[in-house]
Residue, then its C-alpha position, 0 to 999 in steps of 0.5 A: m334204822r337197821l330194824l326198819h330195813p328188814l321191815v321195808r324189805g319184807g313189805a316190799i316182798c309181800l307187795g311183790l307177791l301180791g302183785v304177782t298173785a294178782a297178775g297171775l289171777f288176771v292172766l288166769d282169768r283171761f285165759n280161762p274165763p267163766d263159761l257164760h253160754r247157759a246164761q246167754q240162752m234165753s227162752l221167749f215169753l209172749e205176753a198180751s197187753d195186760h201181761t197175760l201169758l199167751d205163748a212161750h218157747t224154750s231156749s235153744d238148750g230146751m230150758w225155760r230161762l229168762p233174764i232177771t235182775s235183783s231189782d225186779v224181784d220181791p224183797t221178801y224172796l231176797a230176804l228168804l234167799m239170804a237167810t237160807e243160802d248165804r247169810r254173809f253174802d255181803d261180807h265175803p268175796g265169793v268164798d266164805p271161810q267161816a262157812l267152810l270151817r263150820a262145814v268141816w267141823q260139823l263133818a268131823r264131829r257128826r261123820h256126815i254133812v250137816s251144811g255144805g258151806s257153799t255160797l251163792a257165788m259157788q252155787t252160781a259157778r256150779l249152775l254155769t258149768p254143772h258137774r258131779h259133787t266131788w272135792t275137785g269140783k268144789l275147789r273149781d267152784m271156789f275159784r270160779a266164785l272168786q272169779l265171778e265176784w271179781r268180774f261182775g260184783r255181788g249184784g251181778v253174781l246174784d242176778l246170774y243165780l236168779m236166772l239159773a236157779p233150778e226150779g223143777g223140771h226144765i224151769e230155771g230161774i225165778r222169773a220163768a218159774s214165777l210166770l209158769y207157776f203163778g202167772h205173774e212176774p216175781k216183782q210181787l211175791s207172797p211169802t208162800e210163793a217166795a218160800i216155794l221158789v227159794t226151796l225148790p233149788r235145794r232139791p229140784v227133783a225131790f220137790w218138783p211140783n209135778r210129782h212131789p207137791e206135798a214134799l215141796m209144801a212141807a219144805a217151804r213151810r220149814t223155810l219160813q219157820r227157819a226165817s222166823v216168819t210168824p205166824l205162818p200163812m194159812a193159805w198155800p198156793t199149789p204151783d200151776t204146772h200146766g206149762a205155757p199156753h200156745d195161743a199165738p204160735e205164728l206170732i211167737g214164730h215171727f219173733l223167734g225168726a227175728g232172734r228175739g228172747g226174753v219177755v215180749i209184751t205185745t199189743l194183743d188182747a188176750r181174750l180176743q186172740r183166743n176167741v178169734r183162734q177159736v172162731l177160725a178153728n171151728r169154721p169149716a176150712p177150704l179144701r185142705g186149707t185154712f184161715a188167717a185173721l188180723v185185727a187192729d184197733h184205731e190206734r193201729r195196735i194189733l189186737a189179734w194175730v192168727g196165721g193159719a195153724e188152726h187146720p191141718a193143711p199142706g204148708d201150715a207152718i207158713d204164717a199167712v199173716l206175713t206171706p205174700r198172696s194174690p189179693g184179688s180185687t182188694l187193691k181196687p179201692f186204692v186205685y180208685g182213691m188215687a184216681f179221685e185224688k188226681g181229679w180224673m174221676t169221682p164216685r159219681t162218674r159214669v163208666r162203661d163195663s164192657h169188653l175192653s182191650i188195653g195193650g192186648y190185655a182184655p179182662l173179664d168180670f168175675d162172673r164173666a158178664f158185663r153190666g154196661e154203663t154204671t157209676v164208679s161207686e157201683a163198679l167198686q161195690l160190685s167189684l167190676n174189673v174193666p172200670a178198675i183197669q181203666a182207673l189203673e191205666k190213668v194212675g199208672p201201674t208203676q206209679f201205683m206200686e211206687r206210691l205204695s212202696a214209699n208208704g211201707v206197703h210191699l207188693h211182690l211182682p211175679k217172676n218170669r221163666e228166667g226168674a227175673q221180676t216182671t214189670p208192673s202191669l194193669a193186672i195188678v188191680l185184679g190180683g196179679v201181684g203179691i201182698s201180705l195180710r198185714d200190709l193189706t190190713m194196714l192199707y184198709a186202716a188208712l181209710d179211717h185215718g183220713g188217708r194217712i198210713a202207718p205200720l201196724r204195731v204188735e209191740a207197744d213201744r214201736i210207733t212209726p210216724e204217719k204218711a199221706l197215702l190218699s187225700p182226706r177227700a179221696a179216703a172219705d169217698i172210698r170209705a163211703i162207697l165201701r160202706g154201701t157194699a152188701p154184707p156177707e149172706g145171712v148177716t143182718n146186724w152189720g152196722n157202719v162197716a166199710f167192706k171189700t172182698g177179693t178172690s185171686y185167679g184160680y181160686r187160690d186166695g179168698w179175702a175179706m177186709a173191713s173197717s168198722p167203728q171198733a177195728t180194722i179186720g182182715v181175713w184170708a182163706g186158702r191153702p198155705d201151699g198156694t194151690a187152688s181150692p175149688g169153690l173158694t171165694g172171698r165173699d162166701t168163704a172169708g166173708p162169713v168168718l170176718a162177720e163172726v170175728l167182728s161180732l167178737l169186738t166189744p163196743a168201741q170207745k168213741h173213735e175220732e173220725p177224720a176231719q169231715v170233708e165236703p162230699h162230691r156234689a150231685l151228678a148235675t153239678l159235676s164238670p162235663a169232664l167228670r160226668a162220664l169216663p170217655h169211651r175209646q173212640a176207635p174200635q178194638i178186636i178183643f179176640p183173637r189177639n194180635r199175632s196169636e196162633i189159633e188151633s182150628r183143626s178138628a180130629n177128623g181134619s176139618m177146620l173149625p170156626v174161629g169166634l170174633e169179638g170186638s169192642g169200642g168205637h160205634p157199632p154196628y161192626r163190619w168184619y173183613v178177613n184178608g180183605i173179604p167181607l164176612n157175612v154175619s147175621p144180625g144179632a149173631q156172634p161173628a165167626w169165621t171158618p178158615d179154608g186151611p192152615g196159614f196166616a190171616h189178616i182180620t179187620l174190624a170197621d165200625a159205623e163211622n169207618a174207624h177200624a182195627a186190624i190184626d194178623i194171626r196164624v191158623r194151625 
């Protein structure tokens, strides 16, 4: 019994010392945790749907580095790594006493370092916080190695090493090295590839493939020989060190802006992406401008995303796929579609394209001419403005915007001088609003899905449920009308393509939109800084680019067309209410506008004539100024020459004595 008490006391003392040591290590770990900053900075690699590398960007510290776990690495590499760097990896807690004793014994006998005794955990500690080779640094690595094993376990330490191992130049980690050198993931490595990646971290400067490929190959052969790989492979791949391609600069900028890192597998088609970029780069750009294009298949997967960096232009860092721009006339089909859906008109309804003023807004057609009476189909194919304004008046500008917004399409209203957002107006249908190329392409994709809309996808696993934008009949009517639109000049092999163009006010933006049996395509042309490009139009500038992009598409697999709906019957069977859009009964004064100020004085002080313009009602018209009839010769343009500056009351009367009146000020 007396002998037992000292043993018990000794055991208790040992347990107490172990407890104190463990508590001390715990406190030390909490107050001096490992610096994981480098392990948290990831590069961004962008891959096509077939895993072809499209683009990449270094991490914030300028390195090529990607997350990786040992389960995603070829077993051949792991076996070579353990055989070369840490044979007892599974048998020590981060520091291998046997390896350290062996290293000290070899140093004492041979007077130089034969083996370092460093474990993978110790190497990982040094990779996390690089330092010079010193004895104090080695001791610090030993402490950190124990700490890393305690915190993350052997698997976590191995994953850190695989992510940080220096592979030459600015490349760190086996995954980044495998993608940049061999063009594939490290899940499947040949023995020679594995030997190269195991060997490089031992002397990353001396073995860098860019400068010393022969030394690297010789060292990799020795790695296989030491691992007893027999026979040695005959073919040895030379790592391709051309670096990362830059085939999707705007898209990778989009992901970087969202804070993404690692490998992003996109829906892009690598061949099509490169070819579309080449087409846009080879096309003569608008004056100091550029092009942007988006191609989406019928599964709403984006196949090509080119945002406009192909030409040197002011503001070309802007991604024109995402930047809101004035859409010109490209929203007209959806205004008509909503009017069709509500039963206010059909494609065969007759409308009058003539001077019209609604709430003081008097639009002109693009060529400043009017076609007279026509059908809605012809009005949309010719992109006439006045019929589109009448359609939007029935739908309602606010209701139109709210419906698009509810379906994920964002329209950006201009701001007034005070910086506040303006209210929706009839000018929306003529481009008086902003929309991105991505949202506009999403709208046109809905025409091939029976009016159902969903966001376009650039990542395969991001699927959003569809919503009903238009009824199936309205979508089918719009698509049929747009398929009758004339193709760009010089294009003969057009096929079954629904086509629409648009030009914004001031020639700032040119658009061409198409839905074909293969895909939906959107093309924008203009200056990224938003200034005008004289001569730019959607049909002549963006249209030919769209046609060339369309020619790149391979014949599509059979696309399931939306369920067929009964077309609208011939004009004779339409109800009287739908045969023609009612004319406005009262006459209107188009110019001058009510309560406007007119500059009518010439340089020599004499008064100049003021032109008068009316519409609606039942011609012929009679004009009165301050109650006095104005003498207008038959067929002549009405005009009035003021006696001098001051206020004037102008009245217009039609053949049935209906009238309109305005007040103006002459200066």
